[in-house]
Every structure is written in structure tokens, then in C-alpha cells.
C-alpha positions in Angstrom: 45.4 -56.8 92.2 46.7 -54.0 90.0 46.7 -50.5 91.4 47.2 -47.4 89.2 47.6 -43.8 90.3 46.3 -41.0 88.0 47.2 -37.5 89.0 45.3 -34.8 87.1 45.9 -31.1 87.0 43.5 -29.4 89.5 43.9 -25.9 88.1 40.9 -26.0 85.8 38.8 -27.9 88.4 38.6 -25.1 90.9 35.7 -23.2 89.5 34.0 -21.1 92.2 30.3 -21.8 92.1 27.7 -19.3 93.4 26.3 -20.0 96.8 23.1 -22.0 96.7 19.9 -20.3 97.7 18.0 -21.8 100.6 15.3 -24.1 99.3 12.4 -22.9 101.5 10.0 -25.5 100.0 12.4 -28.3 100.9 12.9 -27.0 104.4 9.2 -27.0 105.1 8.9 -30.5 103.6 11.6 -31.8 105.9 9.9 -30.2 108.9 6.6 -31.8 107.9 8.3 -35.2 107.5 9.9 -35.0 111.0 6.4 -34.6 112.5 4.7 -37.1 110.2 7.2 -39.9 111.0 5.7 -40.2 114.5 2.2 -40.7 113.0 3.0 -42.8 109.9 6.6 -43.9 109.2 5.2 -45.7 106.1 3.7 -42.5 104.5 6.9 -40.6 105.5 9.0 -43.2 103.7 6.8 -43.0 100.6 7.1 -39.2 100.4 10.9 -39.4 100.8 11.0 -42.1 98.1 9.0 -39.9 95.7 11.3 -37.0 96.3 14.4 -39.2 96.0 13.4 -40.8 92.7 12.4 -37.5 91.0 14.9 -37.0 88.2 16.7 -33.7 87.8 16.9 -32.4 84.2 20.3 -31.2 83.1 20.6 -28.9 80.1 22.5 -29.8 77.0 25.3 -27.4 76.0 26.1 -26.6 72.3 28.8 -29.3 72.0 26.5 -31.9 73.4 23.7 -30.9 71.0 26.2 -31.3 68.2 27.2 -34.8 69.5 23.5 -35.9 69.6 23.0 -34.7 66.0 25.8 -37.1 64.9 24.2 -40.1 66.5 21.8 -42.8 65.2 18.8 -42.5 67.5 16.3 -45.3 68.3 13.6 -45.6 70.9 13.2 -48.1 73.8 9.6 -48.4 75.2 9.7 -48.7 79.0 6.7 -48.5 81.3 4.9 -46.2 78.9 7.8 -43.9 78.3 9.9 -43.4 75.2 13.6 -43.6 76.0 16.3 -42.5 73.6 19.1 -44.9 72.7 22.2 -43.6 70.8 24.8 -45.1 68.5 27.9 -43.4 67.2 30.1 -45.1 64.6 33.6 -44.1 63.4 33.7 -42.2 60.1 36.9 -43.9 59.1 38.2 -47.4 59.7 36.2 -49.4 62.3 37.8 -52.0 64.6 34.5 -53.8 64.7 34.1 -53.4 68.5 31.3 -51.7 70.4 31.4 -50.1 73.8 28.3 -49.5 75.9 28.1 -46.5 78.2 25.8 -46.2 81.3 25.3 -42.7 82.7 24.8 -41.6 86.3 22.0 -40.0 88.3 21.0 -36.5 87.0 23.3 -37.1 84.1 22.8 -38.2 80.4 24.8 -40.0 77.7 25.9 -36.7 76.2 27.8 -36.0 79.4 30.3 -38.6 78.1 31.0 -36.3 75.1 34.8 -36.1 75.4 35.0 -39.9 76.1 32.7 -40.7 73.1 34.5 -38.5 70.7 37.9 -39.9 71.8 36.8 -43.5 71.7 35.0 -43.2 68.3 38.1 -41.5 66.8 40.0 -44.7 67.8 37.7 -46.9 65.6 35.1 -48.0 68.2 31.3 -47.8 67.9 29.7 -46.4 71.1 26.2 -46.9 72.4 24.2 -45.6 75.3 20.7 -44.9 76.6 19.3 -41.8 78.3 17.5 -43.4 81.2 13.9 -42.5 82.2 13.6 -38.9 83.1 17.1 -38.1 82.0 18.5 -36.4 78.9 16.0 -36.6 76.0 14.1 -39.5 77.5 10.5 -39.2 78.8 9.6 -39.6 82.4 9.8 -37.8 85.7 10.9 -40.5 88.2 13.1 -43.5 88.1 15.2 -45.7 90.4 18.2 -48.1 90.2 16.0 -51.3 89.5 14.5 -49.5 86.5 17.9 -48.3 85.3 19.2 -51.9 85.5 16.1 -53.2 83.6 16.6 -50.7 80.8 20.3 -51.3 80.5 19.7 -55.1 80.5 17.1 -54.8 77.8 19.4 -52.8 75.6 22.3 -55.2 76.3 20.2 -58.3 75.6 19.1 -56.9 72.2 22.4 -55.6 71.0 25.2 -57.3 73.0 27.5 -58.8 73.8 29.8 -55.8 74.0 33.5 -55.5 73.8 33.3 -53.2 76.9 30.8 -51.7 79.3 31.7 -48.4 81.0 29.4 -47.3 83.8 29.6 -44.0 85.7 28.2 -43.4 89.2 24.9 -45.2 89.7 25.2 -46.3 86.1 28.2 -48.2 87.1 26.2 -50.1 89.7 23.5 -50.8 87.1 26.2 -52.0 84.7 27.7 -54.4 87.2 24.2 -55.8 88.1 23.4 -56.2 84.4 26.5 -58.1 83.6 26.0 -60.2 86.7 22.6 -61.3 85.4 23.9 -62.2 82.0 25.3 -65.7 81.2 29.1 -65.8 81.2 29.2 -66.4 77.5 27.4 -63.1 77.0 29.7 -61.0 79.2 31.7 -58.1 77.8 35.5 -58.5 77.6 35.9 -55.5 79.9 33.8 -53.9 82.6 34.9 -50.4 83.8 33.1 -48.7 86.6 33.8 -45.0 87.5 32.9 -43.3 90.8 30.3 -46.0 91.4 28.4 -46.6 94.7 29.0 -50.4 95.3 25.7 -50.9 97.1 22.5 -49.0 97.9 22.0 -49.5 101.6 24.5 -46.9 102.7 23.1 -44.1 100.6 19.5 -45.0 101.6 20.7 -44.6 105.2 22.4 -41.3 104.3 19.1 -39.9 102.9 17.2 -40.8 106.0 19.9 -39.3 108.2 20.0 -36.1 106.2 16.3 -35.6 106.6 16.7 -36.5 110.3 14.2 -39.4 110.4 14.2 -42.4 112.7 15.3 -45.9 111.8 11.7 -47.1 111.4 11.4 -44.8 108.3 14.5 -46.4 106.8 13.0 -49.8 107.4 9.8 -48.8 105.7 11.6 -47.4 102.7 13.5 -50.7 102.3 10.2 -52.5 102.4 8.7 -50.1 99.9 11.5 -50.9 97.4 11.0 -54.6 97.9 7.3 -54.3 97.3 7.7 -52.3 94.1 10.6 -54.1 92.6 10.4 -57.6 94.2 14.0 -57.5 95.3 15.6 -56.5 98.6 17.8 -53.5 98.6 20.7 -55.8 99.5 20.4 -57.5 96.1 21.7 -54.2 94.6 25.2 -54.8 96.0 28.2 -55.5 93.9 30.1 -56.8 96.9 28.2 -60.1 96.8 28.4 -60.6 93.1 32.1 -61.4 93.2 31.8 -65.0 92.1 30.1 -64.0 88.8 32.4 -61.1 88.1 35.8 -62.4 89.1 36.7 -63.7 85.6 36.1 -60.3 84.0 38.7 -57.8 83.1 37.3 -55.4 85.7 38.5 -51.8 86.3 37.4 -49.6 89.2 38.2 -45.8 88.9 37.7 -43.6 91.9 38.9 -40.1 92.9 40.0 -39.4 96.4 38.3 -36.0 96.3 34.9 -37.3 95.3 32.3 -35.9 97.7 29.4 -37.8 96.2 30.7 -41.4 96.3 33.5 -41.6 98.9 36.8 -43.0 97.8 36.6 -45.5 100.7 33.6 -47.1 99.0 35.8 -47.9 96.0 38.4 -49.5 98.3 35.7 -51.5 100.0 34.5 -52.9 96.7 38.0 -53.6 95.6 38.6 -55.7 98.7 35.7 -57.9 97.7 36.9 -58.1 94.1 40.7 -58.2 94.5 41.3 -59.5 90.9 40.2 -56.1 89.6 42.4 -53.2 88.6 41.9 -50.2 91.0 42.6 -46.8 89.6 43.3 -44.1 92.2 42.6 -40.7 90.7 43.5 -37.4 92.3 42.7 -33.8 91.3 39.3 -34.2 89.7 35.8 -34.6 91.2 32.6 -36.8 90.9 31.1 -34.7 88.1 34.4 -34.1 86.2 36.0 -37.5 86.3 34.4 -38.9 83.1 35.7 -35.9 81.1 39.3 -36.1 82.4 41.9 -36.8 79.6 44.0 -39.1 81.6 41.0 -41.1 82.8 39.8 -41.5 79.2 43.3 -42.4 78.1 43.4 -45.1 80.8 40.1 -46.5 79.6 41.3 -46.7 76.0 44.4 -48.6 77.1 42.3 -50.9 79.2 39.9 -51.9 76.4 42.7 -52.3 73.9 44.7 -54.9 75.8 42.6 -58.0 75.0 41.8 -56.7 71.5 45.4 -57.4 70.6 45.8 -60.8 72.2 
């Protein structure tokens, strides 16, 4: 097990955000759900699932728009929706290697802008897909099984890749995708950043935040299995160790992450002790993929086997 500590400057990270306004509509919804659960736990779980899988749209800034304009764009058809796939190639000498990126929830491929620009400048080609309801892709709802399906489709058509880099839930989808590929089709490197290692705990967190009873949680798990024909416990990287242990696997987690607890990274690392664990301090869940030192670590990691 290799452990690395990356300390980043926290000065630029402390941006004071305006206080969030109370969401009266959500408050009334929660009150209604707390009553409804006693009548129909199944309907309650369905309403929570619909809210949970509704995708938040995040705006593009000017630099992200400029990045998209430089990309080759293609379309993936998925469940009646047009999803945008991107490809950036180096303008100078190419090293012939391609890296696939997988974004997080409420995110988009353009959020990797700094990483993409840095990696491409080093001679790599970079690819990525805006998942359903994210970025420039169509749709209003999605879930992890669909994200995994889309990533797997793109990988099957265009892989194998030199490296796959997944962020947040996109890291979980990346790990699941690689797990389902034959060993001969695996990437040389798998890098997951601020990734929830399994789904059961954040399903439970959602139910707890709403204040519903355990029966609603059970119904939501059954709903997922009915829709996607897989138990929620299938979406768990901890039990995929046998198929991932030969990979050059890197896990990057920040101890200040309030979205995916640092302890979840340590928990996954215990199950995959052959991986390199990168302990980051001074950034956050949303900022970690733009951090210069994190990007520098990734470049070093993917370059190792290229020189062997």
C-alpha cells in the first residue's frame, strides 16, 4: 500500500457563500412524506427516488464554453436522449494515449477544464461524456446504474484506455465499468477522486435526512432492484477487489470533504490495499479536481507505466 499526502493552499478555498434561502416547497414535501409513509411506504419511496434522481443543471462559465468549442463532439443515444461525448486532442506531438474522464453528480465534463487542458498539453487525448441530464446532454433524471451503462457503452466502443479518471459518483461508475470489462480490456490506470465506494450508505442518509422510517428505505432499495435488475449492494466497489486488484489503482480523498467523508476512502482502501491512497488536505469536494497538485499527481501516476 502506497500512501501519499498532498497539502494544498487553503487561502483561495475560503470563499464565503451567501446563506441559502429556505426551500419552502421542499419543506412542505418533506412534511407530506412524513405523513404519507404511514399510509404507503412504497409511494413515499417512489417520490423520494424521483426527487433524488432529478438532475441539477450547472451553468457553464466562459472558460468552459471555450473548452467545449475546442472539442470534437459526438452523440450517444440512450433511452431516447441525446448525450454529448467529447474528445480533445493535443495540437502538438501526441503520445498516442487516451484518458477517459467520468464526472460527478450535478457536474459535467467541462468541470474538469483545468485537468483537461493540463493533460492535453502533455500530449494525451482526453474523452468524456456528459451524462443524462448533465452538461449539454438531454434528460431530467438519471441514476448510478444509467451512468454506469453510458460509461460502459462509450468505453466498449472506444477503449481500452490508457487511464480512466472518475470523480465522485463518476468514480464509482468508472470502477463498476472496469470491473465488468474483461481483464484484457482494462485500462493501465484507474484513478478515483472523492468517490463514494458504495450506495447503501448514502441511500440511508437520504432517508434519514427526510426523517422517514426504515420501511421506506427497504422499499427504495426494492424499487432500484425492480427498475435496474440489480441489488443496491451490487454497486459496491468493496466487493470488486478480486477483479480490480491487478490494476494500478489510485484513490484520492480530501480530509475536509463534506460530501463524501474521508473515512469512506479509508474504508475502500482497506478492501483494496494494493492501491495507492492519496490523502489531500486544504481543498473540498467541489474543488479537488481543479487543484494543481492533485492534477500533477495524476499526470505522474499515468506516466509511470508509459515509460516502462
